[in-house]
N, C-alpha and C positions, 0 to 999 in steps of 0.2 A: 162738269156738274150741270147736266142738261136741265134739271129743275130750275136752277137759278137763271139759265138762259130764258126760260119761260117767265119766271118770276120778275125778271127785269122789266117786263112790259107794264107791270102795275106797281112795282116796288115804291117808287117815289110818291105816287098819288095815294097809295094805301097806308104807308108807314112813316114817311119822313116828317110829318107834323109831330109825331110822337118823340122823335129823336133830335129835332132841330136844336133845341137849347142844350141838349147833352153834347152834341157835336161842337157847339160854340164853346162850351166850357172846356172840352178836351183841347181845343186849339189854344185857348187862353193858357192852359197848363203847359203847352209846348214851349212857351217863352221864346218865340221866334226872333231871330236876329237877321239883319241884312246879309245877303250873300251865302246863307246857309243852304244845304242840300237836304231835302226831305223826301221820304218815301212813305206813301200811304198803302199799307198792305191790306188786302181784301177791300180795295177801294170801292168796289161795286159801281154804282152809277156816278160816283164822284161827289157824293153829298157833302164830304168834308171840304171840298175845294172852295166853295162859296165863302166859308168861314176863314179859310187860310188866306184867300185873296182879299177879304175884307180888311185884313191887317195892313194892307198897302206896303208890305215889306218885300223887297226884291229877293226872291228865292228861286232855286231850281227845284222843281217838283216832279216826282215820279209817282205813278199809281199802277198797282198791279193787282190782278184778280185771276182766279181760275176760270171764271165764266166769261166766255166771249160775248154773250148777250149783255151782261152787265157792262163790259168795256165798251161795247158799241153805244150803249146809252150814255156812258160817261163821255165818250168823244163827242156825241151830239150836244151834251151840256157844255163842253169846253168850247166847241165851235159857236154855239148860240150866244155864249157870254163873251166870246172873243178873248178868252183867257190865254195868256202867253206863258211860255216856259213850263208847260205841263206835258210830260211824256207818259203815255200809257203802254203797258206791255202785258201779255198773258203769261202766267206762270203758276205752277203748283208751288204753294208756299213752302212745302217740304223740300223743295229743290233750290231755294233762294240762297245762293252762295256767291262770293265774288267771281268764281270761275264761271258760274252760270250766267251772271250778269254780262260777262265779257262776250258770251255767245249771242246775247241780245243786243250787242253794240251799245250797251249802257256805259257811258263814259265815267260815271261816278260809281265806285265800287264800295265806298263806305259813306255813311250818312250822318249828318248832325242831329237829325230828328227823325223819329219813326212814330207813326200813328197807326193804330189798328182798332177800328170801331166795329163791334159786332161780328168779328171774324173768328176769334179763338174759340168761341162756343160752337162753331160750325166746322172748322178745319180739322181733319183727322190728325192724330199724333201731335196735338197742340203743344205739348211740352217740348217736343223736338223742334217745332216751328218757333216757339219762343226763344230757344237757344240760337236758332238760325238768325232771328231778328237781332239778338244781342251781338252776334258775330258781325253783322253788317253795320252796327252802330260804332261810330268813332268814340275814342276815349273822351269822357266828359259829355258825350251825347245823351240826349234824353228820349225816352220812349213813353208814350201815353196810350193806354188801352181803355176802351169803353166796352162793357159787356154786361151780361145779366147772369145772376146767380139765384137759384130758387132755394131759399132757406127753408121754406115750407112749400111742398109740392101740392098742386091742386089741378083742377081741370084745365085752367088757363095755361099752366105750365106744360101739360101734355099737348095742348093745342098748338102752342108756340113751337114746341119741339118738333111736332109733326109737320107744321106748315113751313118752318124755317130750316128743317133738317138739322136741328141744334141739340146740344147736350147742356142743359142748364145746371148740371151738378158740378161743373168744373170750378174749382176755387182758384181761378187764374191769378187773382191779386196776391194770394199767399205765395205762390211760386215766384211771381215777379219780385216780391219783397225780399226773398232770399238771394236774388241774383243782381240786385241793384242797390245803390245808396240813395240818400235824400228821398226816400220813398214817401209817397203821398197817396192817400186813399180816401174817397168820399162817396156817399150815396148821392144819386141824382134824383130830383123831384119828379119822378114819373110813377104813376100808380102801378103797383105790382100786378093788378088785374089786367092791365093793358099790355104788359110785356112778359108776363109769366114768372116774374120774380123781381129781385132788387136790381135796378140798373145802377151800375157803379162806374167810376173812373179811377184808374190807378196809374201812377206815374213814377218813374225812377230814372236815375242817372247811372251811366256806365263809367266805372273808373277802376283803377288797379286793385282796390280793396274789395270790389264787388265780386261775388261768386257767380260767374257766368257758365260754369261747367255743371 
């Protein structure tokens, strides 16, 4: 995704103030525990890591993104902050399976926690990717998603979709609700005019009764 390779140069400075508190809330909902393994899918420049590390919980963290430019910025942020136990790798989210992770020498093939912020509105075949995420989640593991839905479309919606290469018509939280238990959903306090729609966070737990197919 060459546009995001270019976008990575200005992403943090141009947008992260908008999403800072939203990412913080998403990490709160992860309910992190010591010794867990977490993967951040569509991790971008690693903007979630500062909130995860602020918890001071001992975790093994993986971050993956399709954009090499975003990952380069993410590694710079990791090195600058001297964050430990974070491994980044490039991947198409549609190919994220345990067998693929083996080819990347990723030692953890299942995860206690998954976070995806502002990824599923951009990634093609997002419903397939959501199923891939749930396959990677351990039983009783938790997934948290942050994204935007344009309940009422306007010029700002169009602008965000063009600039971010996104589709803000996706009702991601509704699909997650059908596939997990202990579902939670809330809107986040960011003006719709700033992000093109309603910014939301949705969370769910994978267990035997959840429909992940």
